[in-house]
VOBA-1610 file (N, C-alpha, C; in pm, whole numbers, padded with zeros to 5 digits, always signed):
BEGIN
Met+09553-03995-08146Met+09457-04107-08157Met+09333-04078-08071Thr+09216-04106-08124Thr+09092-04083-08051Thr+09075-04190-07943Tyr+09029-04147-07825Tyr+09006-04240-07714Tyr+08894-04337-07750Asn+08916-04463-07733Asn+08818-04567-07767Asn+08735-04598-07642Asp+08608-04554-07644Asp+08523-04572-07526Asp+08417-04680-07547Gln+08434-04765-07648Gln+08331-04865-07679Gln+08306-04960-07561Phe+08414-04995-07489Phe+08400-05085-07374Phe+08315-05019-07263Ile+08348-04894-07234Ile+08270-04824-07129Ile+08124-04813-07171Arg+08099-04779-07297Arg+07963-04763-07343Arg+07887-04897-07333Ala+07951-05004-07368Ala+07885-05135-07357Ala+07852-05169-07211Cys+07945-05142-07122Cys+07920-05169-06980Cys+07800-05088-06926Arg+07784-04969-06982Arg+07672-04882-06937Arg+07547-04902-07020Lys+07544-05002-07107Lys+07429-05032-07193Lys+07395-04916-07285Gln+07498-04844-07328Gln+07478-04732-07422Gln+07499-04778-07565Glu+07459-04696-07658Glu+07476-04729-07801Glu+07624-04742-07834Met+07659-04837-07920Met+07802-04855-07959Met+07809-04887-08106Asn+07924-04858-08165Asn+07946-04879-08307Asn+07986-05024-08339Gln+08050-05086-08243Gln+08095-05223-08261Gln+08102-05290-08124Val+08100-05422-08122Val+08111-05493-07996Val+08256-05482-07946Pro+08274-05432-07825Pro+08412-05425-07769Pro+08455-05563-07723Val+08587-05582-07726Val+08642-05713-07687Val+08771-05693-07609Trp+08789-05771-07507Trp+08917-05789-07441Trp+08920-05937-07393Tyr+09035-05985-07357Tyr+09048-06125-07322Tyr+09108-06140-07181Met+09043-06220-07097Met+09103-06247-06968Met+09239-06314-06986Arg+09337-06268-06912Arg+09477-06312-06919Arg+09537-06279-07059Gln+09496-06160-07113Gln+09547-06122-07245Gln+09696-06087-07246Ala+09749-06053-07130Ala+09895-06037-07117Ala+09946-06169-07060Gly+09992-06259-07147Gly+10027-06390-07094Gly+10121-06468-07184Arg+10138-06593-07151Arg+10244-06674-07210Arg+10218-06716-07356Tyr+10100-06688-07409Tyr+10078-06715-07553Tyr+10164-06622-07640Asp+10209-06510-07581Asp+10284-06408-07653Asp+10434-06435-07638Pro+10506-06463-07748Pro+10650-06494-07737Pro+10730-06382-07669Glu+10691-06257-07693Glu+10763-06146-07631Glu+10749-06149-07479Tyr+10629-06185-07433Tyr+10605-06198-07291Tyr+10687-06312-07233Arg+10693-06423-07305Arg+10771-06538-07256Arg+10919-06501-07237Lys+10972-06416-07326Lys+11111-06373-07312Lys+11128-06290-07184Ile+11030-06206-07155Ile+11037-06125-07032Ile+11033-06217-06910Lys+10948-06324-06918Lys+10937-06416-06806Lys+11064-06499-06785Glu+11150-06507-06889Glu+11279-06577-06871Glu+11368-06500-06773Lys+11347-06368-06764Lys+11430-06284-06677Lys+11366-06254-06544Tyr+11232-06244-06542Tyr+11163-06199-06422Tyr+11043-06289-06389Ser+11018-06309-06262Ser+10894-06378-06221Ser+10776-06281-06231Leu+10656-06336-06220Leu+10536-06253-06225Leu+10543-06142-06117Leu+10578-06179-05996Leu+10581-06082-05889Leu+10692-05977-05911Glu+10806-06022-05971Glu+10913-05924-05997Glu+10870-05824-06106Ile+10793-05868-06205Ile+10737-05777-06304Ile+10644-05678-06239Cys+10558-05728-06151Cys+10460-05641-06085Cys+10526-05533-06000Arg+10645-05562-05949Arg+10713-05465-05862Arg+10787-05359-05942Gln+10787-05368-06075Gln+10853-05270-06162Gln+10744-05199-06245Pro+10699-05083-06202Pro+10586-05018-06268Pro+10604-04998-06417Glu+10722-04954-06462Glu+10743-04932-06606Glu+10729-05063-06683Leu+10785-05169-06629Leu+10776-05299-06697Leu+10633-05356-06690Ala+10569-05345-06576Ala+10432-05395-06564Ala+10338-05320-06659Ala+10363-05188-06673Ala+10281-05109-06765Ala+10306-05155-06910Glu+10432-05180-06944Glu+10464-05224-07079Glu+10397-05358-07110Val+10400-05451-07014Val+10336-05581-07035Val+10185-05564-07051Thr+10128-05471-06976Thr+09984-05442-06990Thr+09951-05388-07128Leu+10040-05305-07181Leu+10016-05240-07312Leu+10034-05335-07429Met+10116-05438-07413Met+10152-05525-07528Met+10030-05583-07600Pro+09933-05645-07531Pro+09818-05699-07606Pro+09728-05594-07667Val+09727-05473-07609Val+09645-05366-07670Val+09703-05331-07806Arg+09834-05323-07814Arg+09899-05291-07944Arg+09891-05405-08042Lys+09912-05527-07992Lys+09921-05644-08085Lys+09786-05696-08127Leu+09686-05690-08041Leu+09558-05751-08072Leu+09451-05650-08112Gly+09471-05523-08075Gly+09369-05422-08108Gly+09244-05431-08021Val+09261-05483-07898Val+09147-05498-07806Val+09100-05361-07758Asp+08978-05360-07702Asp+08915-05231-07667Asp+08932-05195-07520Ala+09006-05276-07446Ala+09035-05242-07306Ala+09166-05312-07268Ala+09237-05247-07177Ala+09359-05310-07119Ala+09320-05361-06983Ile+09384-05469-06939Ile+09367-05512-06800Ile+09502-05512-06733Leu+09506-05453-06618Leu+09629-05433-06543Leu+09704-05566-06527Tyr+09833-05566-06555Tyr+09915-05684-06532Tyr+09941-05692-06382Ser+09886-05793-06323Ser+09900-05813-06179Ser+09859-05953-06144Asp+09835-05981-06018Asp+09786-06112-05978Asp+09689-06089-05862Ile+09589-06177-05854Ile+09490-06157-05747Ile+09551-06171-05610Met+09669-06233-05598Met+09729-06252-05467Met+09808-06130-05422Asn+09838-06036-05508Asn+09922-05924-05473Asn+09884-05855-05341Pro+09757-05825-05316Pro+09727-05746-05195Pro+09740-05827-05065Val+09741-05963-05071Val+09738-06036-04944Val+09866-06023-04863Ala+09979-05990-04934Ala+10103-05969-04859Ala+10087-05854-04760Ser+10005-05757-04800Ser+09987-05636-04716Ser+09907-05666-04592Ile+09832-05778-04587Ile+09755-05809-04467Ile+09820-05917-04380Gly+09943-05957-04423Gly+10020-06046-04337Gly+10031-06190-04387Ile+10007-06214-04515Ile+10020-06346-04574Ile+10148-06355-04655Asp+10232-06453-04625Asp+10353-06476-04704Asp+10322-06580-04811Phe+10354-06549-04935Phe+10319-06640-05045Phe+10421-06627-05158Asp+10418-06722-05249Asp+10493-06712-05373Asp+10408-06771-05484Ile+10432-06726-05607Ile+10368-06786-05723Ile+10465-06887-05780Val+10438-07014-05761Val+10533-07122-05799Val+10498-07173-05940Lys+10599-07182-06022Lys+10579-07229-06162Lys+10508-07365-06163Asn+10408-07377-06250Asn+10329-07501-06269Asn+10246-07539-06148Ile+10243-07455-06045Ile+10156-07481-05930Ile+10055-07366-05911Gly+10108-07245-05894Gly+10024-07128-05866Gly+10060-07073-05729Pro+09967-07005-05663Pro+09999-06946-05532Pro+10024-07053-05428Val+10135-07039-05354Val+10166-07131-05245Val+10185-07043-05120Ile+10110-07075-05016Ile+10106-06994-04892Ile+10197-07052-04788Glu+10285-06970-04731Glu+10376-07016-04627Glu+10303-07040-04496Asn+10205-06956-04466Asn+10135-06962-04337Asn+09985-06973-04359Pro+09936-07090-04404Pro+09791-07106-04432Pro+09706-07076-04306Ile+09583-07035-04334Ile+09490-07000-04227Ile+09406-07120-04188Ser+09399-07148-04058Ser+09317-07260-04014Ser+09242-07232-03882Thr+09278-07128-03812Thr+09218-07101-03681Thr+09171-06957-03668Ala+09094-06931-03563Ala+09053-06794-03534Ala+09170-06704-03509Ala+09275-06760-03443Ala+09395-06678-03415Ala+09463-06639-03544Asp+09463-06730-03642Asp+09525-06696-03772Asp+09453-06577-03838Val+09319-06579-03831Val+09241-06469-03890Val+09265-06339-03812Ala+09268-06352-03679Ala+09288-06233-03593Ala+09419-06164-03623Arg+09519-06242-03666Arg+09651-06181-03693Arg+09655-06101-03820Leu+09557-06118-03909Leu+09557-06042-04036Leu+09537-05894-04007Thr+09620-05813-04072Thr+09616-05669-04049Thr+09543-05598-04161Pro+09492-05474-04141Pro+09432-05401-04249Pro+09533-05374-04360Ile+09484-05371-04484Ile+09571-05344-04598Ile+09623-05201-04594Asp+09748-05184-04633Asp+09809-05052-04650Asp+09845-05037-04797Val+09749-04988-04877Val+09769-04987-05022Val+09883-04892-05059Glu+09882-04772-05006Glu+09986-04676-05044Glu+10124-04723-04996Gly+10128-04779-04877Gly+10258-04818-04819Gly+10317-04945-04878Asp+10230-05043-04903Asp+10280-05174-04948Asp+10263-05200-05096Leu+10170-05130-05159Leu+10138-05161-05299Leu+10146-05033-05385Gly+10238-04945-05347Gly+10257-04821-05424Gly+10300-04849-05566His+10372-04962-05586His+10417-04995-05721His+10299-05028-05811Val+10194-05087-05755Val+10070-05115-05835Val+10004-04983-05874Leu+09995-04892-05779Leu+09930-04763-05807Leu+10011-04683-05907Glu+10144-04691-05901Glu+10227-04620-05999Glu+10208-04681-06139Thr+10196-04812-06145Thr+10167-04875-06277Thr+10036-04821-06334Ile+09936-04812-06251Ile+09805-04761-06297Ile+09818-04616-06345Arg+09893-04536-06274Arg+09912-04392-06317Arg+09983-04385-06450Ile+10083-04469-06469Ile+10154-04470-06600Ile+10058-04507-06710Leu+09979-04610-06688Leu+09885-04657-06790Leu+09776-04553-06817Asp+09737-04482-06715Asp+09636-04380-06735Asp+09685-04270-06829Arg+09817-04246-06829Arg+09875-04147-06919Arg+09893-04204-07059Glu+09920-04333-07070Glu+09960-04393-07199Glu+09843-04446-07282Leu+09742-04495-07216Leu+09637-04570-07288Leu+09538-04483-07360Gln+09492-04536-07472Gln+09382-04475-07548Gln+09258-04564-07544Val+09261-04666-07454Val+09146-04748-07425Val+09134-04752-07272Pro+09019-04790-07221Pro+09003-04794-07074Pro+09093-04900-07008Leu+09139-04868-06887Leu+09216-04964-06808Leu+09124-05030-06708Ile+09116-05163-06717Ile+09044-05241-06616Ile+09142-05286-06510Thr+09112-05256-06385Thr+09192-05313-06274Thr+09110-05426-06213Phe+09168-05496-06120Phe+09094-05610-06066Phe+09142-05649-05929Ala+09058-05731-05865Ala+09095-05795-05739Ala+09033-05933-05737Gly+09093-06021-05657Gly+09033-06152-05634Gly+08924-06139-05531Ala+08813-06210-05552Ala+08700-06204-05457Ala+08734-06287-05331Pro+08667-06257-05222Pro+08703-06320-05094Pro+08701-06472-05094Phe+08600-06536-05156Phe+08599-06684-05154Phe+08723-06739-05228Thr+08750-06685-05344Thr+08862-06736-05423Thr+08994-06716-05347Ile+09012-06596-05291Ile+09135-06570-05215Ile+09140-06661-05091Ala+09027-06674-05023Ala+09024-06759-04902Ala+09060-06904-04935Ser+09016-06951-05053Ser+09049-07092-05086Ser+09199-07113-05094Tyr+09273-07016-05142Tyr+09419-07028-05145Tyr+09477-07016-05003Leu+09425-06920-04925Leu+09481-06896-04791Leu+09456-07016-04699Ile+09345-07083-04717Ile+09311-07196-04628Ile+09374-07327-04678Glu+09363-07353-04807Glu+09418-07476-04862Glu+09572-07472-04868Gly+09628-07353-04879Gly+09773-07336-04890Gly+09826-07338-05031Arg+09742-07375-05126Arg+09776-07382-05267Arg+09648-07411-05349Pro+09653-07407-05479Pro+09532-07436-05558Pro+09473-07574-05520Ser+09341-07581-05522Ser+09273-07703-05483Ser+09172-07743-05586Arg+09135-07871-05590Arg+09031-07915-05680Arg+08896-07931-05610Asn+08901-07958-05480Asn+08774-07989-05411Asn+08746-07896-05293Tyr+08842-07812-05253Tyr+08821-07712-05150Tyr+08773-07773-05018Ile+08827-07887-04982Ile+08780-07956-04862Ile+08805-07872-04735Lys+08929-07820-04720Lys+08957-07740-04599Lys+08876-07611-04596Thr+08857-07553-04715Thr+08778-07427-04722Thr+08635-07452-04678Lys+08573-07557-04732Lys+08434-07585-04697Lys+08425-07634-04552Glu+08527-07703-04505Glu+08523-07748-04364Glu+08517-07628-04273Met+08594-07521-04303Met+08586-07402-04220Met+08448-07337-04229Met+08393-07331-04352Met+08259-07271-04370Met+08158-07340-04282Tyr+08157-07474-04288Tyr+08052-07550-04220Tyr+08078-07567-04070Ser+08206-07579-04035Ser+08239-07618-03895Ser+08276-07499-03808Glu+08329-07395-03869Glu+08371-07277-03793Glu+08318-07150-03859Pro+08185-07136-03860Pro+08128-07023-03933Pro+08173-06885-03882Lys+08196-06873-03752Lys+08243-06744-03700Lys+08380-06708-03756Val+08466-06810-03762Val+08600-06786-03818Val+08588-06754-03967Trp+08502-06829-04038Trp+08484-06806-04181Trp+08435-06663-04208Phe+08331-06620-04136Phe+08277-06487-04165Phe+08374-06376-04121Ser+08453-06402-04019Ser+08556-06305-03981Ser+08659-06291-04094Leu+08694-06404-04153Leu+08788-06399-04267Leu+08726-06331-04383Met+08598-06358-04415Met+08530-06292-04525Met+08527-06140-04502Asp+08501-06100-04379Asp+08495-05955-04348Asp+08630-05890-04375Lys+08737-05954-04331Lys+08870-05894-04348Lys+08910-05890-04496Leu+08878-05996-04569Leu+08912-05998-04712Leu+08822-05898-04787Gly+08698-05884-04745Gly+08611-05784-04807Gly+08667-05644-04786Asp+08711-05611-04664Asp+08772-05482-04637Asp+08896-05461-04726Met+08974-05564-04740Met+09096-05556-04824Met+09058-05520-04967Val+08962-05592-05023Val+08922-05571-05162Val+08867-05430-05181Ile+08787-05383-05088Ile+08726-05251-05104Ile+08836-05143-05105Ala+08928-05150-05013Ala+09035-05046-05009Ala+09124-05054-05133Tyr+09151-05176-05176Tyr+09241-05196-05290Tyr+09178-05142-05420Leu+09054-05177-05445Leu+08987-05134-05569Leu+08958-04984-05565Arg+08928-04929-05449Arg+08907-04784-05440Arg+09036-04711-05477Ala+09146-04759-05428Ala+09275-04696-05460Ala+09306-04706-05611His+09274-04819-05670His+09292-04834-05814His+09217-04724-05890Thr+09092-04705-05853Thr+09010-04604-05927Thr+09062-04464-05903Glu+09100-04436-05780Glu+09149-04301-05748Glu+09281-04269-05820Asn+09351-04374-05866Asn+09478-04352-05934Asn+09469-04371-06086Gly+09348-04387-06139Gly+09336-04388-06284Gly+09267-04506-06346Gly+09228-04605-06268Gly+09153-04720-06322Gly+09016-04673-06375Lys+08978-04726-06492Lys+08854-04679-06553Lys+08740-04778-06541Ala+08770-04897-06488Ala+08669-05000-06458Ala+08741-05101-06369Phe+08664-05185-06299Phe+08730-05295-06228Phe+08648-05420-06238Gln+08719-05533-06227Gln+08656-05663-06228Gln+08692-05738-06101Leu+08591-05794-06036Leu+08613-05877-05920Leu+08610-06023-05968Phe+08725-06089-05958Phe+08738-06229-06006Phe+08701-06326-05892Asp+08595-06401-05912Asp+08562-06507-05817Asp+08576-06641-05890Ser+08697-06672-05930Ser+08723-06777-06025Ser+08671-06913-05980Trp+08668-06940-05852Trp+08637-07076-05804Trp+08506-07087-05724Val+08429-06979-05720Val+08306-06985-05638Val+08200-07074-05697Gly+08215-07110-05824Gly+08124-07206-05887Gly+08131-07343-05824Ala+08226-07367-05733Ala+08233-07492-05659Ala+08125-07501-05551Leu+08054-07391-05527Leu+07952-07389-05422Leu+07813-07410-05480Ser+07724-07466-05400Ser+07583-07472-05438Ser+07522-07331-05426Pro+07410-07305-05491Pro+07348-07172-05476Pro+07319-07136-05330Lys+07271-07238-05252Lys+07241-07211-05111Lys+07365-07168-05033Asp+07473-07244-05051Asp+07595-07212-04978Asp+07653-07077-05025Phe+07644-07050-05155Phe+07689-06921-05208Phe+07613-06807-05139Glu+07481-06822-05131Glu+07397-06715-05071Glu+07427-06695-04925Val+07456-06803-04852Val+07479-06796-04709Val+07621-06748-04676Tyr+07720-06809-04743Tyr+07858-06792-04698Tyr+07939-06691-04779Val+07891-06651-04897Val+07976-06564-04983Val+07902-06439-05028Leu+07779-06452-05071Leu+07708-06339-05132Leu+07701-06215-05041Pro+07681-06229-04910Pro+07677-06106-04828Pro+07801-06021-04839Thr+07917-06085-04850Thr+08042-06007-04864Thr+08053-05946-05003Ile+08015-06022-05105Ile+08016-05968-05241Ile+07924-05848-05252Thr+07807-05862-05192Thr+07708-05752-05193Thr+07766-05628-05125Arg+07831-05648-05010Arg+07890-05534-04936Arg+07999-05466-05020Ile+08082-05545-05086Ile+08189-05486-05165Ile+08133-05391-05270Phe+08039-05439-05349Phe+07983-05354-05454Phe+07903-05236-05398Ala+07838-05256-05285Ala+07761-05145-05224Ala+07856-05036-05174Glu+07967-05077-05113Glu+08058-04975-05059Glu+08142-04905-05167Leu+08142-04961-05288Leu+08216-04900-05400Leu+08120-04833-05498Gln+07992-04827-05459Gln+07891-04776-05550Gln+07916-04631-05590Asp+07981-04554-05503Asp+08005-04412-05534Asp+08109-04391-05643Leu+08187-04492-05677Leu+08290-04478-05781Leu+08222-04480-05918Asp+08250-04378-05997Asp+08184-04363-06128Asp+08258-04438-06235Val+08271-04569-06217Val+08336-04655-06316Val+08252-04783-06326Pro+08254-04848-06444Pro+08187-04977-06456Pro+08248-05079-06360Lys+08159-05160-06302Lys+08199-05261-06204Lys+08155-05398-06254Ile+08249-05489-06263Ile+08224-05621-06322Ile+08243-05729-06215Tyr+08147-05821-06209Tyr+08165-05937-06123Tyr+08174-06060-06214Phe+08281-06134-06200Phe+08299-06259-06275Phe+08298-06374-06178Pro+08184-06448-06176Pro+08174-06558-06077Pro+08241-06686-06124Gly+08326-06677-06221Gly+08414-06789-06258Gly+08345-06899-06336Val+08417-07011-06344Val+08369-07122-06425Val+08264-07202-06347Ser+08176-07263-06421Ser+08072-07351-06365Ser+07981-07279-06267Ser+07958-07150-06292Ser+07879-07067-06198Ser+07738-07035-06249Gly+07694-07102-06352Gly+07564-07069-06411Gly+07447-07081-06312Glu+07456-07179-06219Glu+07346-07196-06123Glu+07345-07083-06019Leu+07452-07007-06010Leu+07458-06898-05912Leu+07399-06766-05966Leu+07380-06759-06099Leu+07340-06631-06158Leu+07208-06575-06101Pro+07104-06657-06077Pro+06980-06600-06021Pro+06999-06537-05882Ser+07107-06573-05814Ser+07132-06516-05681Ser+07188-06373-05689Leu+07224-06328-05808Leu+07296-06201-05821Leu+07206-06081-05850His+07075-06102-05849His+06982-05996-05893His+07002-05863-05820Gly+07034-05867-05691Gly+07044-05744-05615Gly+07181-05680-05613Leu+07275-05737-05685Leu+07413-05687-05679Leu+07424-05550-05747Gln+07496-05458-05687Gln+07514-05324-05744Gln+07635-05321-05838Ala+07639-05417-05928Ala+07741-05423-06032Ala+07677-05381-06164Asp+07765-05350-06264Asp+07713-05313-06396Asp+07719-05428-06493Val+07815-05517-06478Val+07841-05623-06576Val+07863-05754-06500Ile+07805-05863-06556Ile+07833-05996-06503Ile+07905-06075-06610Gly+08018-06135-06574Gly+08088-06220-06669Gly+08033-06363-06667Leu+08019-06420-06788Leu+07959-06554-06800Leu+08066-06649-06853Asp+08063-06774-06805Asp+08148-06874-06868Asp+08067-06940-06979Trp+08128-07033-07053Trp+08068-07083-07177Trp+07960-07189-07154Arg+07939-07230-07032Arg+07841-07333-07008Arg+07698-07281-07010Val+07685-07149-07006Val+07553-07084-07014Val+07555-06989-07133Ser+07455-06999-07219Ser+07450-06910-07335Ser+07428-06766-07290Ile+07460-06671-07378Ile+07436-06533-07346Ile+07287-06508-07317Gln+07199-06566-07401Gln+07055-06549-07380Gln+07011-06607-07246Glu+07057-06727-07216Glu+07015-06790-07089Glu+07075-06716-06970Gly+07198-06669-06983Gly+07259-06590-06876Gly+07180-06464-06846Arg+07138-06395-06952Arg+07055-06273-06929Arg+06924-06310-06861Arg+06865-06421-06905Arg+06737-06460-06842Arg+06758-06489-06693Arg+06861-06562-06660Arg+06887-06595-06519Arg+06920-06470-06437Leu+06974-06368-06503Leu+07008-06241-06435Leu+06892-06143-06440Asn+06778-06189-06491Asn+06659-06103-06499Asn+06686-05978-06581His+06778-05988-06678His+06809-05880-06772His+06851-05751-06700Gly+06910-05767-06584Gly+06943-05650-06501Gly+07084-05599-06518Phe+07166-05666-06599Phe+07308-05626-06610Phe+07352-05632-06757Ala+07457-05559-06791Ala+07532-05590-06912Ala+07602-05725-06888Val+07629-05798-06993Val+07698-05927-06978Val+07826-05930-07059Gln+07918-06013-07016Gln+08049-06026-07077Gln+08084-06172-07095Gly+08130-06205-07213Gly+08171-06346-07238Gly+08154-06382-07380Asn+08147-06509-07406Asn+08173-06620-07318Asn+08225-06738-07400Leu+08321-06707-07490Leu+08381-06812-07574Leu+08465-06908-07490Asp+08439-07036-07506Asp+08525-07137-07444Asp+08669-07117-07496Pro+08766-07091-07408Pro+08902-07065-07455Pro+08957-07175-07545Thr+08916-07301-07521Thr+08971-07410-07599Thr+08923-07409-07745Val+08816-07334-07773Val+08773-07318-07911Val+08885-07255-07995Leu+08975-07182-07928Leu+09084-07118-08001Leu+09182-07218-08058Thr+09169-07346-08024Thr+09252-07451-08087Thr+09195-07493-08222Ala+09075-07449-08256Ala+09005-07491-08379Ala+09056-07409-08498Pro+09024-07455-08620Pro+09053-07373-08740Pro+08978-07240-08731Met+09030-07141-08802Met+08977-07005-08788Met+08831-06996-08828Asp+08786-07073-08928Asp+08644-07065-08965Asp+08554-07117-08855Val+08602-07216-08783Val+08523-07268-08670Val+08518-07165-08555Ile+08633-07103-08527Ile+08637-07000-08422Ile+08539-06887-08457Gln+08540-06846-08584Gln+08453-06736-08624Gln+08306-06776-08612Gln+08273-06901-08640Gln+08135-06943-08628Gln+08087-06936-08482Tyr+08173-06984-08391Tyr+08138-06972-08246Tyr+08123-06827-08207Ala+08216-06741-08253Ala+08212-06600-08217Ala+08086-06534-08272Lys+08052-06571-08395Lys+07931-06513-08457Lys+07805-06545-08374Glu+07793-06670-08330Glu+07677-06707-08250Glu+07671-06629-08120Ile+07783-06608-08057Ile+07787-06530-07934Ile+07751-06385-07960Ile+07808-06328-08067Ile+07777-06188-08100Ile+07630-06170-08134Asp+07578-06263-08215Asp+07437-06251-08254Asp+07344-06250-08131Gln+07379-06329-08029Gln+07299-06325-07907Gln+07328-06198-07827Gly+07456-06158-07822Gly+07495-06045-07739Gly+07433-05916-07780Ile+07418-05893-07910Ile+07369-05762-07955Ile+07215-05755-07960Gln+07150-05860-07916Gln+07004-05854-07912Gln+06952-05761-07803Glu+07039-05728-07705Glu+07002-05634-07602Glu+07120-05539-07578Pro+07094-05419-07526Pro+07208-05330-07494Pro+07295-05391-07384Gly+07426-05363-07394Gly+07516-05409-07289Gly+07578-05545-07317Phe+07679-05548-07405Phe+07749-05675-07431Phe+07895-05647-07459Val+07980-05722-07392Val+08126-05719-07411Val+08170-05859-07447Phe+08242-05872-07558Phe+08294-06005-07596Phe+08418-06037-07511Asn+08424-06159-07465Asn+08542-06205-07391Asn+08542-06357-07396Leu+08638-06415-07332Leu+08642-06560-07316Leu+08563-06596-07188Gly+08530-06724-07174Gly+08463-06769-07054Gly+08562-06796-06938His+08692-06791-06969His+08797-06804-06868His+08926-06752-06934Gly+09038-06764-06865Gly+09160-06701-06913Gly+09225-06769-07032Leu+09301-06692-07108Leu+09379-06748-07218Leu+09482-06848-07166Phe+09514-06946-07245Phe+09612-07048-07206Phe+09738-07031-07293Pro+09852-07081-07243Pro+09980-07055-07311Pro+09986-07099-07457Glu+09911-07206-07491Glu+09919-07259-07626Glu+09835-07181-07728Ala+09762-07083-07682Ala+09679-07002-07774Ala+09768-06933-07877Ser+09709-06905-07994Ser+09783-06844-08103Ser+09762-06694-08106Leu+09874-06620-08105Leu+09866-06476-08116Leu+09800-06434-08247Asp+09835-06503-08354Asp+09777-06467-08486Asp+09625-06491-08488Lys+09581-06601-08431Lys+09436-06628-08427Lys+09363-06525-08342Leu+09425-06487-08233Leu+09360-06387-08146Leu+09347-06253-08218Arg+09453-06217-08291Arg+09446-06092-08368Arg+09335-06100-08475Glu+09329-06213-08542Glu+09227-06231-08645Glu+09088-06236-08582Leu+09075-06299-08469Leu+08945-06305-08401Leu+08899-06165-08361Thr+08988-06085-08306Thr+08956-05948-08265Thr+08905-05869-08387Asp+08977-05879-08496Asp+08934-05808-08618Asp+08794-05857-08661Tyr+08774-05988-08655Tyr+08643-06043-08697Tyr+08532-05990-08608Ile+08553-05991-08477Ile+08450-05942-08384Ile+08413-05798-08417His+08511-05715-08440His+08484-05575-08474His+08410-05563-08608Glu+08461-05629-08711Glu+08403-05615-08844Glu+08262-05672-08851Tyr+08246-05794-08799Tyr+08115-05859-08807Tyr+08011-05779-08725Ser+08049-05741-08606Ser+07951-05671-08519Ser+07915-05534-08572Arg+08008-05465-08638Arg+07976-05333-08696Arg+07862-05347-08798Glu+07875-05449-08884Glu+07769-05472-08983Glu+07640-05521-08919Ala+07652-05612-08823Ala+07535-05666-08758Ala+07454-05561-08682Leu+07528-05469-08618Leu+07459-05363-08541Leu+07380-05268-08631Lys+07424-05255-08755Lys+07351-05164-08850Lys+07213-05217-08880Ser+07194-05348-08867Ser+07064-05407-08903Ser+06967-05413-08787Ile+07010-05365-08673Ile+06921-05371-08556Ile+06848-05239-08536
//
C-alpha cells in the first residue's frame, strides 16, 4: 500500500489531491468493537498494553479511511510521572488524589521520566510507526488544561480555583506553568523520536479565559513549548479548544504549523484572525453528526469550500466525537470529504 501523505502535505500548505480528514477522539465509544474492549479494560489499562493500544489506534483508520491516526492515550498520562496520582473515573473524567493548591505542592512535582515511566507509550508509537500507512499524530495536554484538572481535582465548569491561583498566587501559577511546560516538551520530543509524525497540543479549556488573561498567564508557556520543539521536523498543531475564537489573534507569533478551530468561528474568519499565517484544521460541530446524511454533507461542503480557498486545510471536528455518533455516518462522511474535495480542487 502506498503511504498516504495528504495530511502532512496539508499541514505544510503543499499541493494535495484531496482534503485530508481525521476526527478528534476517533478511537472511541461510538465504535461497538471499542466498547467491547472497554468492557474488559479501563482507558489507562489499554494504554499500558502497547499491542492493544496500537490496535485501538488502528481501528478507525481501517474502518473510516481517515488520513491520519491519533495515538490512543489520554492527556493525563504523563502527569503520573511528575508525582500526581489520578484515575479516569467513568462519567466524571480525571479525578486527582492530591490536588495542587500551594507553592509546596508545586515544589514537590518532579521532572518527567518518559523512558522510565511511560515506556509503554513509546512502545505503542514504535509499533504504530511500523504498521501505519498514514501519519501518526501524537499529543499532549497543554499546561492550562492540565493545570485546571490538577488544581480543581476534577473537571470543572467555571475554573474558580484555577483562576484564583492565577490572580492571587501568580508566582505559584507561573511555577506550575513552567513545570508543566517542561513536562510537555520532554513528552512530545520523545514521541517524535520514537516515530510520531506530527503532534497536537490540546488546550481544550483555555477558551474559558479572556484574551488578556490568556496572553498574560498562558501564552508565554505555549510559545516556549513550540519554540523549544521547533527543531523537530514534524507538523505541530495547537488546538485552543472550544469557545477560543477570541484568542486567535493572540497566536500570530506561535511557531506552530496548524491551528485547530472550533465551529463557532468560520474557516474564513479563523484565517483572518490568524493573519493567514497557519494551516487550519476543523471545524464541523460534532452534533451535526446527529442530522440526516444530506444535512451533514451540506455542512461539510461549506467547510471544504472555505478550506480549499487557501493552501493548508485539514478537515476535522470542532471538538471530540461523542459516544452516540454513528460509525456508518462517519464512514460515509469521510468518503464524501475525499470525493467532493478531489473534484473541487480540480477547479481551483
